C-alpha positions in Angstrom: -4.1 2.6 17.3 -4.1 -1.2 17.1 -1.5 -3.6 18.4 -0.6 -6.0 15.6 -0.4 -9.8 15.9 1.8 -10.8 13.0 2.4 -14.1 11.1 5.9 -15.5 10.7 6.6 -17.3 7.4 8.7 -20.5 7.7 10.4 -20.4 4.3 13.3 -22.8 4.0 15.9 -20.0 3.5 15.0 -18.4 6.8 17.3 -18.2 9.8 16.5 -20.5 12.7 17.7 -18.0 15.3 17.5 -14.3 14.1 13.8 -13.6 14.6 13.5 -15.5 17.9 16.5 -13.6 19.2 14.9 -10.3 18.2 11.7 -11.3 19.9 13.4 -12.6 23.0 12.0 -16.1 22.6 13.5 -19.6 22.4 14.2 -20.8 18.8 11.9 -23.7 17.7 14.6 -25.2 15.5 12.5 -24.4 12.4 13.5 -21.6 9.9 11.7 -18.3 10.5 12.2 -16.2 7.4 9.8 -13.3 7.4 7.3 -11.6 9.8 4.6 -9.8 7.9 3.0 -6.5 9.1 0.2 -5.2 6.9 -2.9 -6.1 5.0 -1.6 -8.6 2.5 -4.4 -11.2 2.0 -1.8 -14.0 2.2 -1.1 -13.3 5.9 -2.8 -10.1 7.2 -1.9 -8.8 10.6 -4.5 -9.4 13.3 -6.0 -6.8 15.7 -8.7 -6.9 18.3 -11.0 -5.5 15.6 -10.3 -8.3 13.2 -7.6 -8.7 10.5 -6.1 -5.5 9.2 -7.8 -6.4 5.8 -11.2 -6.4 7.6 -10.4 -3.3 9.6 -9.5 -1.3 6.5 -12.4 -2.7 4.4 -14.9 -1.6 7.1 -14.1 2.1 6.5 -11.2 2.8 4.1 -11.3 6.6 4.3 -11.3 6.6 8.1 -8.4 4.1 8.4 -6.3 5.2 5.4 -7.3 8.8 4.9 -9.1 10.3 2.0 -5.9 11.3 0.1 -4.4 7.9 0.4 -7.6 6.2 -0.8 -7.8 8.6 -3.7 -4.3 7.9 -4.8 -3.9 4.2 -4.1 -7.4 2.8 -3.7 -9.1 1.4 -0.6 -6.2 -0.8 0.5 -2.9 -0.4 2.3 -0.4 0.0 -0.5 2.7 -1.4 1.3 3.8 -4.5 3.2 6.3 -4.2 6.0 8.4 -7.2 7.1 11.2 -8.3 9.3 13.3 -10.5 7.1 15.9 -13.0 8.4 18.0 -14.8 5.7 19.9 -17.8 6.9 20.6 -18.9 3.3 20.4 -17.2 -0.1 17.0 -16.2 -1.5 16.3 -16.7 -5.2 18.0 -14.4 -7.7 15.1 -12.2 -9.0 13.8 -9.1 -10.5 10.4 -7.2 -10.3 8.5 -5.6 -13.2 7.6 -1.9 -13.5 4.0 -0.9 -13.3 3.3 -1.0 -17.0 5.0 -4.4 -17.4 3.0 -5.8 -14.5 -0.3 -4.5 -15.8 0.4 -5.9 -19.3 1.7 -9.2 -18.0 -1.2 -9.7 -15.7 -3.7 -8.9 -18.4 -2.0 -11.3 -20.8 -2.0 -14.2 -18.4 -5.6 -13.5 -17.4 -6.6 -13.6 -21.0 -4.7 -16.9 -21.4 -6.6 -18.4 -18.6 -3.5 -19.3 -16.5 -4.6 -19.9 -12.9 -3.1 -17.4 -10.5 -1.6 -20.2 -8.4 -0.1 -22.0 -11.4 3.6 -22.6 -10.8 4.5 -21.2 -14.2 2.5 -18.0 -13.8 4.7 -14.9 -13.7 2.2 -12.1 -12.7 0.0 -12.7 -9.6 -1.4 -9.1 -9.7 -1.2 -5.9 -11.8 1.1 -4.0 -9.5 4.8 -3.3 -9.4 7.0 -4.3 -6.5 9.7 -1.8 -5.6 11.2 -2.6 -2.3 13.7 -1.3 0.4 15.7 -3.4 2.8 17.3 -1.8 5.9 19.8 -3.8 7.8 19.4 -4.5 11.5 22.6 -6.5 11.5 25.4 -7.0 9.1 23.5 -7.9 5.9 24.9 -9.5 2.7 23.2 -9.2 -0.7 23.5 -8.9 -4.4 22.2 -5.8 -6.2 22.5 -4.7 -9.8 25.2 -5.6 -12.4 28.9 -5.1 -12.1 30.7 -3.6 -15.0 31.5 -6.2 -17.7 35.2 -5.7 -17.1 34.8 -6.4 -13.3 32.7 -9.5 -14.0 35.2 -10.7 -16.7 38.0 -10.4 -14.2 36.1 -12.4 -11.5 35.3 -15.2 -14.0 38.8 -15.2 -15.6 40.4 -15.7 -12.2 38.5 -19.0 -11.8 40.5 -20.5 -14.7 37.6 -22.7 -15.8 37.8 -23.4 -19.5 34.0 -23.5 -20.1 33.8 -19.9 -18.7 36.3 -18.4 -21.2 33.6 -17.7 -23.9 31.8 -15.6 -21.3 34.9 -13.7 -20.4 35.5 -13.0 -24.1 31.9 -11.8 -24.6 32.2 -9.5 -21.6 35.3 -7.9 -23.2 33.9 -7.7 -26.7 30.6 -6.0 -26.4 29.2 -2.7 -25.0 28.0 -2.9 -21.4 24.4 -3.6 -22.0 24.9 -6.0 -24.9 27.7 -7.9 -23.0 25.6 -8.4 -19.9 22.5 -9.4 -21.9 24.4 -12.0 -24.0 26.2 -13.6 -21.0 23.1 -13.8 -18.8 21.2 -15.3 -21.7 23.9 -17.8 -22.4 24.1 -18.9 -18.8 20.3 -19.4 -18.4 19.8 -21.2 -21.8 22.9 -23.5 -21.6 22.5 -27.3 -21.4 21.6 -28.0 -17.8 24.0 -30.9 -17.3 26.9 -29.1 -18.9 26.1 -26.0 -16.8 26.0 -28.0 -13.6 29.6 -29.3 -14.3 30.7 -25.7 -15.0 29.1 -24.4 -11.8 30.8 -27.2 -9.8 34.2 -26.3 -11.2 33.5 -22.6 -10.6 32.3 -23.2 -7.1 35.5 -25.2 -6.2 37.6 -22.3 -7.6 35.7 -19.7 -5.6 36.2 -21.7 -2.4 39.9 -22.1 -3.2 40.4 -18.4 -4.0 38.3 -16.9 -1.2 38.3 -13.1 -0.8 35.9 -11.5 -3.2 35.0 -14.9 -4.6 34.0 -16.3 -1.2 30.3 -15.2 -1.3 29.8 -17.2 -4.5 31.2 -20.3 -3.0 28.7 -19.9 -0.2 25.9 -19.5 -2.7 27.0 -22.6 -4.6 27.0 -24.6 -1.3 23.3 -23.9 -0.9 22.5 -24.2 -4.7 24.9 -26.8 -6.2 24.9 -26.8 -10.0 22.4 -23.9 -10.3 23.1 -21.6 -13.2 22.2 -18.7 -10.9 25.6 -19.2 -9.2 27.2 -17.8 -12.4 24.5 -15.2 -12.9 25.3 -14.0 -9.3 28.9 -13.4 -10.2 27.7 -10.8 -12.7 26.2 -8.8 -9.8 27.5 -6.4 -7.2 28.1 -8.0 -3.8 27.0 -5.6 -1.1 27.6 -5.8 2.7 25.3 -3.5 4.6 26.1 -2.3 8.1 23.2 -1.9 10.6 21.2 1.2 9.6 22.2 1.1 5.9 19.7 0.2 3.2 19.2 -0.8 -0.4 16.4 0.4 -2.7 15.5 -2.2 -5.4 13.6 -0.7 -8.3 12.0 -2.4 -11.3 14.3 -4.5 -13.4 17.2 -4.6 -10.9 18.5 -8.2 -10.4 19.0 -8.9 -6.7 19.2 -11.5 -4.0 19.5 -11.4 -0.2 22.2 -13.8 1.1 22.3 -13.5 4.9 21.3 -11.2 7.7 18.4 -9.5 9.5 16.6 -6.5 8.2 13.4 -4.5 8.0 11.9 -4.7 4.5 9.1 -2.7 3.0 7.6 -3.1 -0.5 4.6 -2.3 -2.6 1.8 -4.8 -1.9 2.6 -7.2 -4.8 3.7 -10.8 -5.4 5.2 -10.2 -8.9 8.6 -11.9 -9.1 10.6 -13.1 -12.1 13.4 -15.5 -11.0 16.8 -15.8 -12.5 18.1 -18.7 -10.5 19.0 -20.1 -7.1 15.6 -21.7 -7.0 13.8 -24.9 -8.1 10.9 -22.7 -9.1 9.9 -21.6 -12.6 12.3 -19.4 -14.6 10.7 -17.8 -17.6 13.9 -16.7 -19.5 12.2 -14.7 -22.3 10.0 -12.7 -19.9 12.9 -12.3 -17.5 15.1 -10.8 -20.3 12.3 -8.4 -21.2 12.1 -7.1 -17.7 15.8 -7.0 -16.6 17.6 -3.6 -16.9 21.1 -4.4 -18.2 22.7 -1.4 -16.6 26.0 -1.7 -14.7 26.8 0.6 -11.8 27.1 1.2 -8.1 24.3 -0.5 -6.1 23.7 2.8 -4.2 23.8 2.1 -0.5 21.3 4.4 1.3 21.9 6.1 4.7 19.1 7.8 6.4 18.7 11.6 6.0 18.1 13.3 9.4 15.1 15.6 9.9 14.9 18.3 12.6 12.5 16.3 14.8 14.9 13.3 15.0 13.3 11.3 12.2 15.7 9.6 9.9 14.2 9.1 6.4 15.3 6.5 3.8 14.6 8.5 0.6 13.1 6.5 -2.3 11.6 7.6 -5.7 8.2 6.0 -5.2 5.0 6.9 -3.2 3.6 3.5 -2.1 5.8 3.5 0.9 8.0 5.8 3.0 10.3 4.2 5.6 12.0 6.1 8.4 13.3 5.5 11.9 13.6 7.2 15.3 16.5 6.2 17.6 15.3 7.4 21.0 17.8 7.9 23.7 17.0 7.4 27.4 15.1 10.4 28.7 14.2 11.8 25.3 11.0 13.9 25.1 8.0 12.3 23.3 7.8 12.6 19.6 4.4 13.4 18.0 4.1 11.2 14.9 0.5 12.1 14.0 -0.1 12.1 10.2 -2.9 12.2 7.8 -1.8 8.9 6.3 -1.9 5.3 7.7 1.2 4.2 9.6 2.7 1.0 11.0 5.2 1.6 13.9 7.7 -1.2 14.6 10.0 -1.4 17.5 13.3 -3.1 16.7 15.3 -2.4 19.9 14.7 -1.3 23.5 11.3 -0.5 24.9 9.1 2.3 23.7 5.6 3.6 24.2 3.3 4.1 21.2 0.2 5.7 22.5 -1.1 3.3 25.2 0.9 0.4 23.9 4.3 -0.6 25.2 6.4 -2.1 22.4 9.6 -4.2 22.7 11.7 -5.5 19.9 9.6 -7.1 17.1 6.3 -5.6 18.3 4.2 -3.2 16.2 1.0 -1.1 15.9 -1.2 0.2 13.1 -2.1 3.9 13.4 -5.1 5.0 11.3 -4.8 8.2 9.4 -5.1 11.3 11.6 -5.0 9.4 14.9 -2.9 10.9 17.6 0.4 9.0 17.7 3.2 9.8 20.2 6.3 7.7 20.9 8.6 7.8 23.9 11.0 5.7 25.7 14.5 4.4 24.9 14.8 2.3 21.7 14.5 2.2 17.9 11.2 2.7 16.1 10.7 2.3 12.4 7.8 4.2 10.8 6.1 3.0 7.6 3.6 5.1 5.8 2.8 6.5 2.3 3.4 9.6 0.3 0.3 11.5 -0.9 
């Protein structure tokens, strides 16, 4: 197995302290948002054999296993991250596989450069993802019922929001949510900025369940995404709890530290809380206007001590082992590629000693034993 040397991405929304604290190093004062583990060409992990992209490309069947190559192609189909949000991320959705393939093909035919700021589809893949909290973690996930959203908006007592309240009461669930989100994103920007400012002041005054939206508005003053966020479920995860974010589900991470895994894609359609391009017609085509519980996941225990976060897709499978002092070694050998990430304590993975934030890549079929006292996350695929 290969010890991984991973890149930390300094996005502006990143925490200045969470990842350094995890790694046991002094903060630099700069935001550290994500640490990437995998073979994404934007920031592949490095090994003594070269980048993980180069290692896999040299012999895909040996590194990934014949079954994984047959199912997903000669590349690692997931990207594992440590994510540290110090400020809200953009409100966004991801397309399903068919939408991604069609959207990518359309933009290729139109000759839009892949790095163009108004391009929606960077590749032809979908981007389901899972976030597992390492600390208390706040986020937004999926739509509230229209009645719940109407109550939150009505409590703000802002005159310009009353038409949205009426719409939420007057239509069926899907139609109400679609009409209100469309109205928010297509309204005059100057008028909307004034409405958002009034709403933010009311949220700060009311506190309680309105408090998260005051915080969002502090980071994104005047942004229509503040009102769009009120339509969504606010979720607070405890350490060990997770959210699965499938295609079309609007979401945003607000604060906290977590382990994130996703299909290896860059396809994002933004709804707000960002200065970047928002393609409203394409967004409305992709969003699933379905209200409901966000579905907090807790790991299912297996007999060997593995705790699995069950999801409905095959590009990734995330689980963890919480190893007590003196526990016997666990044999993690599999016929699929794995990344093992330590998030607490000190563990041995083969010949490598891992402390918090350190990781290894395990080729398919290679012997993999873990021991010690700590927490290890295991990322692999389903074949």
